[in-house]
N, C-alpha and C positions, 0 to 999 in steps of 0.2 A: 502494501499500500502505500502510495509519496502521500505528502499531506505538503501542500501547497499552502505557506503560512510565513508571515510576518507580523512581527510582536509589534510593529508600530503601528498595526491596525487598530490598535486599543487606544488611542493618544486623541483620542477627541471626543468629545461628548456634553451632554449638557443638562442641567440640574434637574433633577426629575422626571427626564426623558426616558421611556421604555426601552429604548435604543440604546445601553448601556456597551459597550464593546469592551469592557474591562471582565465580562462572563467569559469570553474567551482565553482570561488570563488563566483561568482554573480549568478551563477545555484542554489546552495545549500540554500542560503537566501531565493530565490525568493518562493522555492517549500516548505520551511520550513513557509514560510510567509500566501502561500496562501492555504496550508492543513496541520495545525496544528496537527491535526488527524494524518498522517503518520507518521510510527515508523520509527527510523533510530537506529539500532542496532550497537552493537562493530561489526568490519569487523576481521575478524582472518586469516590470510596467508595461502595462499597454500603452501602444505606441498613438498617434494621432491618428496613422493608417487604419489602424484596429479600430479606433472609434468613430471614425467617417461610415463604416460598413453600417453601423446601424444609428447615426448620430447629425444629426446638422450641425454645420460650421458654428451657429448661433449659439446651440447649447453646450456645443463645447467650448467655446470662448464664456459662455455664462458662468460655467461650473469653475472654471479658472480664475475667474476676475470679479465673482459678485461676493459684494460686502454685505448683502439686504438675505434674508431668507426664501429660500424658496417657497416655501410654503411653512404652515406651523409645525408642520413633523420632521421638515427635510431644512435647519439651518444651514447656513452659509459659512461654517466652522472654518479657524485659521487651516491652511494646508491640507484640506478638504481634498482639493482636483488632484493633489498627489497619491493622498488615501486609495481614494479612487479608483486610480490610474494603476496601485496595485494590486487591488480586488478585481477590475479589469483584468489585467495581466495573470494571473493567479487562477482564475476560468478558463482562461485560452490554454493558459500550461495546462492546466488538469487536460482540458479537451484534446489537447494534442496529443499526451503520458496517455488516454483512453484510446485515440486511435492506434498505437501501437500496442495495443493488447493487455496494457496496465490498470489500474486500479490507481485511482486518483480522485481525491476529495481536496477541495478548497474552501479552508479553515480561514476567512477572510470577511473585516466588516470593510466599508458599507457592504451591503444586500444591495439586489439590482434591479429584481423582477418589477419595481412597479415605475425604471424611470422611462417614460418614451422618448421618441426621438427627439422631440424638442422640449423634454421639460425634467425634473428631477419631483419628484416627488414619495412622498411614502419610506422617508429614510433612505430613499436608492439617488444617486447618483448617475451612473451609467449602467447601461442594460446588458450585466455581465454574463448572464448565459446564452442570450440572444447573439450578442459579439463573439461569444466562444461558437457559437454553431456556425454563425456565417464565416468564422475563420476556417472551421473544421472542413468544410466545402473548398474551401482552396488548396485544402491539403489530402486531396484524395477520396472524401466522403460522398456517397453521392446522395445520400438522402441522411438525414439526422432528426429525430425525435427527441423533444421535450417533455418531460414528464415533471409537473408543477405539484408537489404535495406541501406544499404552506397553505398555513389554514387563510389565507387572501389571496384572492385571484392575481396571476401573473398580469395584470393589463398591458405592464410596458413590455415583456415580450412578447404578448400578443402581438400591439402592434406595428412593435419592430419586424414580426416575419408572416402576419396577416399576410394569405395569399401565396406568399411562397412557395414553388410548389417541389423543391427539394427540403422543406422543414416543415415537420408532423407536430404542433403542440396539443397537450391534456393537463387541463390544470384540475385542481380538488381541491374546493374552497369553500369556506363558509359562508351564507348568504343568507339574511342582509349580515353585511358588513363593510369594512373598509375595501376596497373603493368605488362598490356598488358596480363592479361591472363583472363580464363572465355569466350571464342569464342565459345565453343561447351560442350555438355551435354552428359552427359554416365554412364550408371550403377543408382548409387542414387545420380548423382548430376546433377540441375537442373539450368542451365546459361541465364540469360538474359540480353544482351549485348546492350543499347542502347546509339544510335546515341549523340551526342552534341545537344542541343537544340532542343530533343525531346519534341514531347509536352506536355502538363500536362498529356490531356488523355490520351495518348497511354502510357506515362509511369505511371501513376497510373494504367493502366490495366495491365500492364504486370508483377507490384508486388501484382493485385490479381491472376494473373495465378499462380505466385512464391508461394504462400500461396495454392495455391489451386493444385499443388504439394505436398504440404507437407500432406492436408488433406487427401488426396487421400491414402497416405501412415497408415492415420488413428496411426497417434503420439499419445504417453500417455503424452508428454509433447511438446509444441514448443518453441524453444529461439529465441530471435528476436535480430539481430544483427544492431539493433539499431544507424544506423547513420544518421544525421541531413546535412552530406553537398553536400546532392542533392537538397538541397535550392536555391532556384533561386539567392539570394544573396552571396551565401558561393566563398571565392575569389581564392579557387584553384581548382573548378571545372565549368562547362559550361551546369548545367542542371535546370529545372524550376519550380520545385515544391514550394508550399506554405506551406504556415501553416496549414491549414487547409487540405492537402495532410497527412500531417504527422498523425492531429485528425481522417482521416480517415482510417491510417493503426491501430490506436488504437483500435477503434471503432471494423476493423475485427478481431480481435484478441479478443476482450471481446466478441464478435457474435460467437466464432467459438466455443465455449462450451467446448476448451478442456485448461488444465492446461498450464500455459505459464509462461515465468521469461523474461526480458529481459535486457541485456548489452550495455553501451553506445560505439559507435564507434568514428566514424568521426564526422566533425561538426566546421567548423571553423571562424565561421560569429560570430561578434558581438549580433547577434540574437538566438543564441545559447539555452539561458534562457528560450526565450519565445517557441522555437521550441521543447525540450524538455516538459515544461510543457503542450502543446497542445496536444501531443500525450500520456503523462501520466494521463492528466485530462480527456482526452476520452476513454483510456483502463478502467479507472477503473468506468468508466459511470456516474460522475462526472458533 
């Protein structure tokens, strides 16, 4: 297992904000302790060329130079452009490793699946997983599937790759909830809105159907938007999943026998390190 991680990703925050990157400070040492054989390479930031595959020059410039908050959830933190470049770069590197048949996980902040081509929102500045999918297509992949099991709809991912003939997207998310999108499916987009407090079994079944949508498209690579905020104890959602459900998601990726990589999205409970470990350990078959 390759873990794409740069500890500088925890160097931004806002008082009282649920996006507390320091949660990653407890995740990284837990993974290092339990899995000393896993590899932690240096993270290279994304390039402007990488960003331009999914974002407008105006948006890229805004993230680099803005001193005003993009919205109430998404402040213009000092050095956020550099943090966002490293997070996007880590996602791209994870996808490249996945294409080589390696297991790779991006343990980075900020997340990305709400960032649209022209807007930073929902804690997200660049659409990390969409950029990773678009990069994979330049490196030999013919078709990429994106499986988003974060509790919130990946509206940014959807907007970046909507109607793209070589990318298929499946999102399983709480509705109603932020950002209020993802209610219908179309073309290459498969949305599975889940009511708050839906039974675990129904939620897990929807996640399985979403993955089956992707596998039916016969992708060369599956990228998982691995959000852990569907956990029953998450403070900003109303969902019911248990740690073993995230382990099940990892098992499904392993059993798919498709090349895979995963990128961290949400997850705001103190149990995040254990949830990530459950998913990764099962995915790796340990």
